[in-house]
N, C-alpha and C positions, 0 to 999 in steps of 0.2 A: 529171303529174311535168315539171317543167321544170326547167331549169339543169343543176347540177353531174350528178344522177340521170338526167336523159335523157343527159346527153352519155356518159357510163359506158355505159348501155344500148345508144347507137348504137355506140360503139367494141368494143364485144364482141359485137355481133352481125357489125360490120364484120370482126372478128379472129376468128370462130367460136371465142370464150371461151364455156363453159359456166358455170363456177365462177369467181369473183374475190373476192381478198381486198382491202380497202381500208381504209387508216389515215387519219387526219387530218382524219378525215371533217368534223368539227365541225359535226355534226346533232345535235340537241339530243333525248333521248327514248329510248325501248326500244320499238321497232317494228319491224314489217315492212311493205311496203309496194311495191306493183308500180312500177316507174320506167319502163316504156315497152319496146317492142320486144320484149315477152316476157320480160321479166327483173324479178325480183321482190329486194329488199334488205333483210335482216336485219340489224339496228343498233343501237349501245348508244353513248350520248353523253351526257356532266353539263352539259358548258359548250358553248355553240353559239361559243367562241372560241378552245378549244383540244381537243387530242386527239379521240377518236372512233373507233370501230373498227364495222368492218362484213364481211358479207359477201354476195356476189350470186349468185344461182342463175338459171340458165334456168327459167323457170317449169316446165318438165317435170319437174324434181327437186324442184318443190317438196312434191310429194305424198309424196316418198320421205324427207322431214327427221320423224326421230324426237326429239330433243334439240336445242333452243338454248339453250346458257348463256352468259349475259352475264355475266363476272365484274367487269370493270370498265370502264370508258371507253378500257382499254389494252388490255385481251384480252376475245374472245367466242369461242366455238366452236359447230359445228354439228356435228351427227352426222346421216348419210343412211344409206339399205340401198339399195344401187343394184346390181342385177342379182345379189343374195345373198350381196354383200360389204358390209362394215359401214365406211363412209369418214368420219372427222372429220376436219371442216376448222375449223382454229385461224387467227384474225386476232390478230396483236398490233402494239402501238407501244411502241417504248424510249421513254424521255425522252432529250433531248438532253442533251449534253455539259455544259452550265451546270444543269443539274438536281440537285436534293441527291440524295444517295446513298441515303438512306431512300426516296426516291421508285424508283430505279434498281434496289433491293433488293425492293422491292413487287412490280415488275413480273416477276423473275424465279421468286419467290415464287408468283404467281397462275399463271406459265405451268409451274411443277414442278406446281401441282394439278391443273390441267388434264390434263397428259399423265398423272400418278399415276394419275386417275380414269379413264382410256382400256384397257379391257381387254386385256389380251395378245392378240394374232392380228386385232385390228380396225387399219386402216389409219388412218394418220395424215398430213395435208398442213398446213403450217405457212406462211403465206405472211405475213410481218411487215415492217416498216420498225424494223429493229433499231440505225438511227443509228450505224450501226459502221464499220470501217475494216480495211481488209485489204492486207496486205503489208509489208515491213520498212519502208520507209522513207514518210514525204509530202512530199517535199521539194516545192516549188511548192504545196503545199495548206495551211500553218501558218495564210494567213490567212482561209480559207474550210471550214475543218475542223479537227476537234479529237479526240481518242482518249478511248473511252470509259473 
């Protein structure tokens, strides 16, 4: 694979990252494919112009994947068993400020559904772009960032 996927793989190799959640991928389809440098990308996207989420794994962990849930082009999860520990990796991408309230509520509903489906005692890691803002004020940010 060339382009964005290969850049991700090279960066992960350089920084010694084994698992990475990605958002706003703009990759259309529901696939898993090698992106080079010993990494595999699981992704889901409906439209090549917006949204899309994915999880990139080091190839050595691919055999540990027990389940892949592609909920929407904003939420997906992978369940892995690593050294006897069940690990759920959730990738999410929240709608931006200008999007409809219904779309925002749908994201939170999908995330709730995924979280409620994970049995007690299993570990969870959420890697998401929630398009949020932290802190009390946003002085200076008014022109570039809005509130959710």
